[in-house]
N, C-alpha and C positions, 0 to 999 in steps of 0.2 A: 522303549520310548522312540518315537520317530524323529526325523531330522528337525521338524518344526519345534517339537518340545525341547530338544537339546539346544536349539538356537534361542528359545525364550528363556530357558533356565541358565544359559551361559551368562546372561545379564545379571550382575550381582544383586541389583535391587529386586528383580523378579524372584531370584533364588531365595533371598531372605524372606520376602513376603509370603511365599508359598510354604516355606519351612515353618514360619511362625503361625500359620493359620490354625494348626492344632484342633482338628475335629470340626472346624467350620467348613461349610461348603463355600469355596472361593473360586471365582472364575475371572479370568482376564478377558475383557470384551471390547468390541468396537474397533476404533481407529488404529490402535496399536497392532491388532491382529492383521487388519487390512494392509497396513504399511509394511509389516515384517514379511508378508508374502510378496511384496514388491521390492524387497531388499533394502527397505528404509527403516532405520531405528528411530522411533519417535521418543521425545522426552516426556510426553504426556501419556499416562496409562489410566485406564478405567477398570475398576474391579467391582464385581458383584459379590457381596458377602452376606450370608444368610442370617447371622445373629451377632450381637455384642459388638457392633461397629465401633462405638466410642472406646470401649476397652481395647479392642484390637488396634485402633489407630494410635492410642496412647502408648501401647507396647512397642509398636513399630517406630514411633517418633523418638523413643529413648535410644534407639539405634541410629536413626537418620539425623536427628537434631535439626529438624526443619521447623516450619511454622504451620500450625494447624488452623484451618479455616472451616467454619461450619456454615452450611447453607440450609435455610429452612425448606426450600423447594427440593423435594425428593429425598429429604433427610440425608443430604450429601455431606461427607467429610473429606477435606482435601489436605494433603501434606505437600507443602512447597519447600523444596530444597534451595540452598543458596546458589546452586549452579543452574537453576531454572527448571529442573525436573519436577513434575507434579504427579501425584498419585490421588485419584478420586475413588472413594469407597461409598457404595450405596447398597441398599437392600433391593432385591429383585421385586418388580411389580408383579406379584403372583409367583408362579413357577418360573424357572429359567426360560422355558419356551414362551411363556406368556410375556415375559419381559422383552425377549428378542422380537416378538411380534409387534411391539409398540415402537420399535425404532424406525429411523427414516428410510434407509436404503438397504438393499440386500447385502451390499459390501460391508456394511457396518453392523450387521445382525449375525455376527459370528462370535463364538465364545471358545475358550480353551481352559482346561485344567489338567494337571498331571495325571489324575485318575481317569477322567473321561476322554481326554484328548480333544479333538476338534468337534464342536457342536455347530452345525451349519444347516439349520432347517430350511433356509430359503435359497440354497445354492449360491451363496455369496462368493465362494471361492471361484466358482465357474464364471461369475460375472466379473470378478477381478481379472481373471485370465483373459476374458473377452473385452475388458475395459468398457463395461456397460453399467450405466447408472439406472437402477430400477427401484422404484419405491415399493415398500411393503404393501401399502394401501393408500388410497386417496384420503381416507380419514386420518391417517398418520401425518400426511402433509398438511392437512387443514388444522390439525391440533397445534401445530407450531409453524406458521407461515415462513419462518426463517429458513425452513428446509427447502423452500422454493429457490432461494438464492444459492443455498448450499449445493443444490443439484448441479448448477453450472460450475461452481467452484470445484467439486469433486470430479466432474467430467474434464475440467481443465487440468487437474492434477494427474489424471490418468491418460490425458490426451485421447479420450475415448468418445463414446456417444451416450445419448440419453434415450432409453427405450421409448418407443412410440407412445404407449399408453401413459407412461410417466410424463412425457413431454406435453401431451394433451391435458393432463391434470395441472401442470404448471401454468399453462395458458388459461385454464378455467379458474384457477384460484389466485391469479396474480394480484388482484385488487386488495387481497387481505394483507399484503405487505405493509399497507398504510397503518395497520394496527400495531406494528412492532416498534420497539424503542429504537431511537436513532443510533444508540451505542451498539446494539446487536447488529443492525444493518451495516453499519460502518465496518465492523470487524470482518464480516463475511465478504463485503464488497472489496475490502483491501486484500483479503486472502486471494480473491479472484484476480485482482489487478497484479498481484505479485507473481502470478503464474507465468511460466515460460510461454504458454500458449493462450494468453488472455484474449487476444483479438478474436479468435475463432468462437469462443464461448460467450464473449460479450455480444458478438453479432447474433449468436443463437438467442440470447436473452433479449436482444433488441427485437428480433422478428417474433418472439413470443410475447411481446408487449410487457416485458418485465423491466427492461433497462430504463425505459422512459418513466417508470414509477419512481425511480431514484434520481435520474438526471433530467431536469426539466429543460429540454431543448427541442427545437423543431425537428420533425422527422428527417428532413433532408440534411440539416446541420449535423445531427447525431450520426447519421449514416456516413457523411463525409469524414467525421472525426474518427469513426471506426476504421475507415480506409487508411487514415494516417497511423493508427496503432498497428495495423498490418505492416505498413512500411517500416515503422519503428522496429518491430520484431525481426523483420528481414535484415534491417541495418545491423541490429545487435548480432545476428548470426554471421554476417558477411564482412562488414566494413568499418565497424566502430573501432577506434584506436584502443589498444590494450589497457592504457592507463584509465580510460573512461569505462571500459568494460568491467574493470575490477570494482568499480563503484556500485554496479547495478544491484547486487544482492545485499548491500549494506542497508541497515534500517535507517530511515529518515526520521520518522515520528509515528507513534501509534501503531507500531509493528508494520508500517508501510515501507516497503523497500524503495530504493531510489528508482528502480525500474517501474514499480507500481506508481510512484509519484509522477513519472513522465506520462504514464497512461492516464492518470487522474487529471493532469494539466490539459491533456488533449481533449478528454471528455468534457472538461469544464470550459473549454473555449467558447466564448460568446455567452457564458453564464456568469452573471454578476454575483460575486460572493456576498450573499445576504441571507438572513434567517429564513425568509420566505422561499428563496430559491434552493436552499440546501437543507431544509428542515429534516429530511430523512437521513442526512449524514451529519455526524458529530465530528467536526474537524478541529484539530488542535490549532492554536494561534500560529504555531510554527508552519503548519501546512497552509493555513489561510494566507499568511504573509507571502509564502513562496509562490502560491498560485497568483496572487495579486501582482507580484513582481513579474512573473512570466507573462501575464496578460498585458501589462504595460509595455513590456518589450515587444510582445507579439503585435500589438496595435501599431507600433512604429514600423516594425518589419513588414507588415502587410500593406503599408502605404506605397502604392505603386507609382505615385507621382514623383518620388525621390529616388535617385540612384542609390543602390545598396551601399557603396563606399561612402557616399555623402551622409548617410543616416546611421552609420555604424556607431558613432559616439553616442547618439541619442538612444539607440537600441541598448547598448551596454549600460548607459547611465540610468535608463528606466528599469531594465531588468535586473541590474546588479548581479547577485549570485545566480539568479535564474537564467543568466545569459548562456551558461553551459547547457541548461535544459533546452533552450531554443536552438542552440547549435546542433545538439544531438537529434532533436525532433525534425529539424529541417535539413539534416545531413550536410551542414555547412562546415565541415571539419577544417577547411582551409582558413576559417576565421579564428581558429584557436590562438594563433600567434597574435592576431590583432587584439583579442580579448586579454591575453597576457600582458600586452603592451599597455592596454587601458588600465589594468590593475596596477602596473608599475607606476604609471603617471599619477593615478589616483592616490597612491600611497606616498609618492615622493615627487612632487611637482618641482619645477625649476625655482619657483618662489614659494616660501612658506607663508602661511596665513598672516602671521604677525608682520611679515615684510610687506605684504600687500596692504595691510592696514596703515603702515607707516608711509608707504609710497603714495597712496591715494588719500591719506588723511581722512579715513572713514572708520567707523566702528561697526560693531555687529549689526546685521540687518539684511534685508532683501538685496540691497545693492551689492554688499560684500559677497553674498552667496552667488549672485549673478556673475560678478567679476571672476570669482574663483572658478566657476563652472566654465565660463568662456575661455579662460586661460588654459584650462585643461583640454578643452576642445581644440584650441589652436595648437597645443603641443601634440595632441593625438593626430591631428591632420598635418603635422609637420610644418605648420606656418610659423611656429615659434620654436627655435632650436637652441637657444642659449639664454643666459640670464639677462643680458642687455636687451635682447629682443623682447623678453618677457616684461621688463620694466616699461619699455616704450608701449607695449601692447596694452597693459593694464591702465596706463595713463590715458591712452586714447579711448579705451572703453569708458572710463570715468568721465572724460570730457564730452563724449557723445551722449551719455546719459544725462549729464547736466544741461547740455545744449537742448536736448529734446524736452526736458522739464521746463526750461526757460521759454522754449518756443510754444509749448502748450499753454503756459500761463500768460 
């Protein structure tokens, strides 16, 4: 057995699955093989088994104690373990070679078994080595248009290139993306955004007229936003503080990393979050809220009529938690201490809310909210430095409000 086989069977799950196959034709296929050649061990494995899938999966699950999920499409059975590892089992579409011929790209049309070793009819291993994304056929792309987006995602993962004929096919078929469910599009787009080299391949998708099928923005605006993503990725490599760098690979929501979120916020600049503008993306409420906060802070930040120091409070107050996103994207790391001070003041102001209510003799309402906000602004701008100054300040605010009301009436 060669080095690859030993590497595959060294994994305890793979070893058990092949040992339990007992007379069945069983092959490990697709992405797991692709990744293991790149030195990456994936938690997701795809197997082709020729017969008795239900019985085989039940036998395996008595050992793995996972959850079995059945899919009607492709007669697929999945075992999901508590640690997130998944095993997919399906019957081949025809012979093994016929099955591999129906897959998306050469790098995913590879199979392995202990008996047969590597089966690579489309030279996928060669393409992995050269980091080339090449489709098996245009018909295969057209049969599932999601493969159009996946081409850029795989190219980004390999930091490679898309073969010329394949790229021409992506341009030709890009309009069929509209036929896909928003959930499937979102998953693939997020995988691309999470990539270390997202900017290069987002730009490629942009010039192939694929990106604008997903992000409805003007040509020039989207082009400018892509330049910002390039700058973001350079910043990540060179100058981002280590405490922020540690956050980048953490999942924010929907399997979107924090780095992916930053890219999404940039792409969504000047795009209002609405059903009509984002119908090809299925965004969680958590992501929508974060983008909305970023856009509010970004709007204040872009106002060139006001000096940055004078609008810092309004930037932070509008962006809230997304202030960090704006600081990273705009490379304004010198503002981190200002943001931390804003958070401290917001958490513990000189006066508590009930004290302001007693001092001003007002109850809940817009006036109270306005007074609290303006007091915090004055503290942030160091115009109010202690309790006595704060009491005088809130009284003056109330008097000014009442004076204006009286004047208007």
